[in-house]
C-alpha positions as CSV (number, residue, x, y, z in Angstrom):
1,M,-81.7,208.2,-36.0
2,E,-81.8,211.2,-38.3
3,F,-79.7,209.6,-41.1
4,T,-82.1,206.7,-41.1
5,L,-84.7,208.8,-41.8
6,V,-83.3,210.3,-44.4
7,L,-82.2,206.6,-45.7
8,A,-85.9,205.4,-45.8
9,Q,-87.3,208.6,-47.7
10,K,-84.6,208.0,-50.4
11,I,-85.2,204.1,-50.8
12,A,-89.1,205.0,-50.5
13,G,-88.3,207.6,-53.7
14,L,-86.1,204.3,-55.6
15,A,-88.8,202.3,-55.2
16,I,-91.2,204.0,-56.5
17,I,-88.7,204.3,-59.6
18,I,-88.8,200.6,-59.3
19,A,-92.5,200.3,-59.3
20,L,-92.7,202.1,-62.4
21,G,-90.5,199.7,-64.7
22,F,-92.6,196.6,-63.1
23,L,-95.6,198.8,-64.2
24,A,-93.8,199.2,-67.7
25,V,-93.6,195.8,-68.6
26,R,-96.9,194.4,-66.6
27,L,-99.0,197.1,-68.8
28,K,-96.9,196.3,-72.0
29,I,-95.7,199.4,-72.3
30,L,-92.2,198.0,-72.5
31,K,-90.7,194.1,-72.7
32,F,-88.4,192.6,-70.7
33,D,-86.0,192.1,-73.5
34,D,-86.0,196.2,-73.6
35,A,-83.9,196.2,-70.2
36,G,-81.0,195.0,-71.9
37,P,-80.3,197.9,-73.9
38,L,-81.0,199.9,-70.9
39,N,-78.4,198.1,-68.9
40,K,-75.9,198.2,-71.1
41,F,-76.4,201.8,-71.6
42,A,-75.9,202.2,-67.9
43,L,-72.6,199.5,-67.7
44,Y,-70.9,201.2,-70.1
45,Y,-71.9,204.7,-70.1
46,L,-73.8,206.2,-66.9
47,T,-72.1,204.1,-63.9
48,P,-68.3,205.1,-65.3
49,C,-69.4,208.2,-65.1
50,A,-70.7,208.5,-61.7
51,M,-67.4,206.7,-60.7
52,L,-65.5,209.3,-62.4
53,D,-67.1,212.0,-61.2
54,A,-66.7,210.6,-57.5
55,Y,-63.5,211.8,-57.7
56,Q,-64.0,214.9,-58.9
57,Y,-63.3,217.1,-55.8
58,E,-60.5,219.0,-54.4
59,F,-57.8,216.5,-53.2
60,S,-57.4,216.8,-49.1
61,M,-55.6,214.4,-46.6
62,D,-58.9,214.3,-45.0
63,K,-61.0,212.6,-47.9
64,L,-57.7,210.3,-48.4
65,A,-57.6,208.9,-44.9
66,G,-61.5,208.7,-45.5
67,M,-61.0,206.4,-48.7
68,G,-58.5,204.3,-46.4
69,I,-60.8,203.8,-43.6
70,S,-63.5,202.6,-46.2
71,L,-61.1,200.3,-47.6
72,L,-59.9,198.7,-44.3
73,A,-63.9,198.2,-43.0
74,T,-64.7,196.8,-46.4
75,L,-61.8,194.6,-45.6
76,V,-63.3,193.8,-41.9
77,V,-66.7,192.9,-43.6
78,V,-65.0,190.6,-46.0
79,A,-63.8,188.6,-43.4
80,A,-66.3,188.7,-41.5
81,F,-68.4,187.0,-43.9
82,A,-65.7,184.4,-44.8
83,V,-65.5,183.5,-41.7
84,L,-69.6,183.5,-41.6
85,T,-69.8,181.5,-44.9
86,M,-67.3,178.9,-43.0
87,A,-69.2,178.2,-40.1
88,I,-72.4,178.2,-41.6
89,R,-72.1,176.5,-45.0
90,Q,-71.4,172.7,-43.8
91,P,-74.4,172.7,-41.2
92,L,-77.3,174.6,-43.8
93,K,-75.5,172.5,-46.6
94,L,-75.8,175.3,-48.8
95,N,-74.1,174.8,-52.5
96,V,-72.1,177.4,-54.5
97,V,-74.6,179.6,-55.8
98,E,-75.9,179.8,-52.5
99,Y,-73.1,180.8,-50.5
100,T,-72.0,183.0,-53.2
101,S,-75.6,185.0,-53.0
102,M,-75.5,185.6,-49.5
103,A,-71.9,186.4,-49.1
104,Y,-71.7,188.8,-52.2
105,P,-74.0,192.1,-51.9
106,N,-74.6,194.3,-54.8
107,A,-71.8,197.3,-53.9
108,G,-72.1,198.5,-57.6
109,N,-75.7,199.1,-59.5
110,F,-77.5,199.5,-55.9
111,M,-75.3,201.4,-53.8
112,L,-73.9,203.7,-56.1
113,P,-77.0,205.5,-56.5
114,L,-78.3,204.7,-52.8
115,I,-75.3,206.7,-51.2
116,A,-75.2,209.5,-53.8
117,S,-79.1,210.0,-53.1
118,A,-78.8,209.7,-49.8
119,M,-75.5,210.8,-48.5
120,G,-74.6,213.3,-51.4
121,G,-72.5,212.6,-54.5
122,E,-68.9,213.9,-52.9
123,W,-69.5,210.4,-50.7
124,V,-69.4,207.7,-53.2
125,I,-65.8,208.3,-53.5
126,Y,-65.9,206.9,-50.0
127,L,-67.7,204.0,-51.4
128,S,-65.4,203.4,-54.3
129,P,-62.8,201.2,-51.8
130,C,-66.0,198.9,-51.0
131,F,-67.1,199.0,-54.5
132,F,-63.6,197.8,-55.8
133,V,-62.6,195.4,-53.4
134,M,-66.3,193.3,-53.5
135,N,-65.8,193.6,-57.5
136,V,-62.0,192.3,-57.7
137,L,-63.6,189.7,-55.6
138,M,-66.7,188.8,-57.6
139,F,-64.7,188.9,-60.6
140,T,-62.1,186.3,-59.2
141,H,-63.1,184.4,-56.2
142,G,-67.2,184.5,-57.1
143,Q,-66.4,183.6,-60.8
144,A,-63.9,181.1,-60.3
145,V,-66.2,179.0,-57.7
146,L,-69.5,179.3,-59.7
147,S,-67.7,178.7,-62.7
148,G,-65.7,175.5,-61.4
149,E,-62.8,176.4,-62.9
150,N,-61.1,177.9,-59.8
151,R,-58.7,180.5,-61.9
152,F,-58.2,183.9,-62.2
153,H,-58.2,185.6,-65.6
154,I,-56.8,189.3,-65.5
155,S,-59.3,190.0,-68.3
156,M,-62.2,189.7,-65.6
157,I,-60.0,192.7,-64.3
158,T,-59.0,194.6,-67.3
159,K,-62.1,194.3,-69.4
160,N,-64.3,195.8,-66.5
161,V,-65.1,199.3,-67.9
162,V,-66.2,200.4,-64.4
163,M,-63.2,199.7,-62.3
164,I,-61.1,201.3,-65.1
165,A,-62.9,204.6,-64.3
166,S,-62.8,204.2,-60.8
167,I,-58.8,203.2,-60.9
168,L,-58.4,206.4,-63.8
169,G,-60.8,208.8,-61.1
170,L,-58.6,207.8,-58.2
171,V,-55.2,208.9,-59.9
172,M,-56.9,212.0,-61.0
173,F,-57.9,212.8,-57.5
174,L,-54.2,211.7,-56.2
175,L,-52.9,214.1,-59.1
176,H,-55.6,217.0,-57.9
177,W,-56.4,216.5,-61.9
178,Q,-60.1,217.8,-62.7
179,L,-62.5,217.6,-65.5
180,P,-62.7,220.7,-67.4
181,G,-65.9,223.1,-68.1
182,V,-68.4,221.2,-70.3
183,L,-66.9,217.8,-70.1
184,G,-67.1,218.0,-66.5
185,S,-70.7,218.7,-66.2
186,T,-71.2,216.1,-69.2
187,V,-69.6,213.6,-67.1
188,T,-72.0,214.6,-64.1
189,A,-75.5,214.5,-65.9
190,L,-74.9,211.2,-66.9
191,G,-73.7,209.8,-64.0
192,N,-76.9,211.9,-62.1
193,M,-78.6,209.0,-64.6
194,M,-77.6,206.2,-63.4
195,G,-79.5,206.0,-60.0
196,P,-82.9,206.4,-61.7
197,T,-81.9,204.1,-64.9
198,Y,-80.7,200.7,-62.8
199,M,-83.8,201.4,-60.4
200,F,-86.1,201.5,-63.7
201,T,-84.9,198.3,-65.3
202,I,-84.7,196.2,-62.0
203,G,-88.3,197.2,-61.6
204,M,-88.3,195.7,-65.6
205,I,-86.9,192.7,-64.5
206,V,-89.2,192.3,-61.3
207,G,-92.4,192.6,-63.5
208,S,-91.3,189.8,-65.8
209,A,-90.4,187.3,-63.6
210,N,-93.6,184.9,-61.8
211,L,-93.7,186.4,-58.2
212,K,-95.6,183.6,-56.9
213,E,-92.9,181.3,-57.7
214,V,-90.3,183.7,-56.3
215,F,-91.9,184.3,-53.1
216,S,-93.1,180.9,-52.6
217,N,-89.4,179.2,-52.7
218,R,-88.5,178.3,-48.6
219,R,-85.2,178.1,-49.7
220,A,-84.9,181.3,-51.5
221,W,-86.5,182.8,-48.7
222,L,-83.5,181.0,-46.1
223,I,-80.6,182.6,-48.4
224,T,-82.3,185.9,-48.4
225,I,-82.6,185.8,-44.7
226,G,-79.0,185.2,-44.3
227,R,-78.3,187.9,-47.1
228,L,-80.4,190.5,-45.5
229,I,-80.4,189.8,-41.8
230,V,-77.8,187.7,-40.5
231,Y,-74.8,188.6,-42.9
232,P,-75.5,192.9,-42.2
233,L,-75.9,192.2,-38.3
234,A,-72.7,190.0,-38.0
235,A,-70.8,192.8,-39.8
236,V,-72.4,195.6,-37.9
237,V,-71.4,193.7,-34.4
238,V,-67.7,193.2,-36.3
239,L,-67.0,196.9,-37.5
240,R,-68.5,198.5,-33.8
241,C,-66.2,195.9,-31.7
242,C,-63.4,196.3,-33.7
243,G,-62.4,199.8,-33.0
244,I,-62.2,201.2,-36.2
245,F,-64.7,204.4,-35.3
246,R,-61.8,205.4,-33.6
247,L,-59.3,206.0,-36.4
248,A,-60.4,209.6,-37.5
249,P,-63.7,212.1,-36.2
250,Q,-65.4,211.3,-39.6
251,A,-64.6,207.3,-39.2
252,R,-68.3,206.5,-38.1
253,D,-69.8,208.3,-40.6
254,V,-67.5,206.5,-43.4
255,V,-67.9,203.3,-41.8
256,T,-71.7,203.6,-42.8
257,I,-71.3,203.0,-46.3
258,A,-69.5,199.7,-45.7
259,A,-72.4,198.9,-43.0
260,L,-75.2,199.9,-45.6
261,T,-73.3,197.7,-48.2
262,A,-73.4,195.0,-46.2
263,A,-76.9,195.0,-46.0
264,A,-77.6,195.0,-49.7
265,P,-79.3,193.1,-52.1
266,A,-77.6,190.0,-53.7
267,A,-75.0,190.4,-56.5
268,V,-76.5,191.0,-59.8
269,M,-73.1,189.2,-60.8
270,V,-74.0,185.8,-59.0
271,T,-76.9,185.8,-61.2
272,Q,-75.3,186.3,-64.1
273,F,-72.5,183.8,-63.7
274,T,-74.8,181.3,-62.7
275,Q,-76.6,181.7,-65.9
276,M,-73.2,181.6,-67.6
277,Y,-71.8,178.6,-65.4
278,R,-74.6,176.7,-63.9
279,T,-77.7,174.4,-64.5
280,E,-81.1,176.1,-65.9
281,P,-82.9,175.6,-62.2
282,E,-79.7,177.1,-60.4
283,A,-80.0,179.9,-62.5
284,Q,-84.0,180.3,-61.7
285,F,-83.1,180.2,-58.0
286,A,-80.2,182.9,-58.4
287,S,-82.8,184.9,-59.9
288,A,-85.5,184.2,-57.4
289,V,-82.5,185.2,-54.3
290,N,-81.5,188.3,-56.4
291,I,-85.2,189.8,-56.7
292,L,-86.4,189.1,-53.4
293,T,-83.7,190.0,-51.6
294,T,-83.9,193.6,-53.9
295,I,-87.6,193.5,-52.9
296,L,-87.4,193.2,-49.4
297,C,-83.9,195.2,-48.7
298,L,-86.3,198.1,-49.4
299,V,-87.6,197.4,-46.1
300,T,-84.7,195.7,-43.7
301,M,-81.9,198.4,-44.8
302,P,-83.3,201.3,-42.6
303,V,-83.9,198.8,-40.0
304,I,-79.8,197.7,-40.4
305,S,-79.1,201.6,-40.4
306,Y,-80.6,202.2,-37.1
307,I,-79.2,199.4,-35.3
308,Y,-75.7,200.5,-36.8
309,S,-77.0,204.0,-35.0
310,I,-78.1,202.8,-32.1
311,L,-74.6,200.8,-31.0
């Protein structure tokens, strides 16, 4: 319960930053196009630094075991999502944009700042396996089904600077290497900028959208309920029943990260890939789902966290 309150407070803080981005566009202080350079700066500088900084801690077997537990929990969540998607896809007549929006949470630019602020920067190291798995799946299966190619290109991984930074950080952690002096403090400072920057740009995107159309889209509400309620609850139940909590003393706290990721809004990459490969109406729908889930998760995530804490 205590963590749920802390999480709610941190989400409220992030919501204020989102609101500032929203007002910046609505008051014409900034334009929607200004979000592009900010997003690129965050993607190519801030997020890699945040991932690299997550590994700048002294190596210990406890941390390594925690990362293993996080990886296992993530795989359990992915399996639960896959089974659930197969079960509901035909009855609900879900198209590829709809089911990928439900099955792929935003494990990156939403969860990274949230975990860092709610649990502390040292806990981001336990988010990294979750982030890595979700991104590999998004850039393989997700991109393949949305593009219709059903092919995997290795460049999807090798050109992803955030994943490269994650791998580099892991290698440094395993080899007991840490960034020296001013270089380490610079990486930390840039990493700390990631959360506010991403939240502000999310607010700018919301501010540029036609919210009346977003909130009146009934099909988008169906997908939002799946992404923020049905899928997270399924993940929480499966995580509780699989016995993963008994693997180590810190297992429950580590698995919290996987449970929260399961309750995150729809992945931004679903919208971006839809814009690249699908029709304009599908891209508008994916954008509506992304905006709707991002706004409403500020309410649903603390609820999911509370349910997780009492099971």
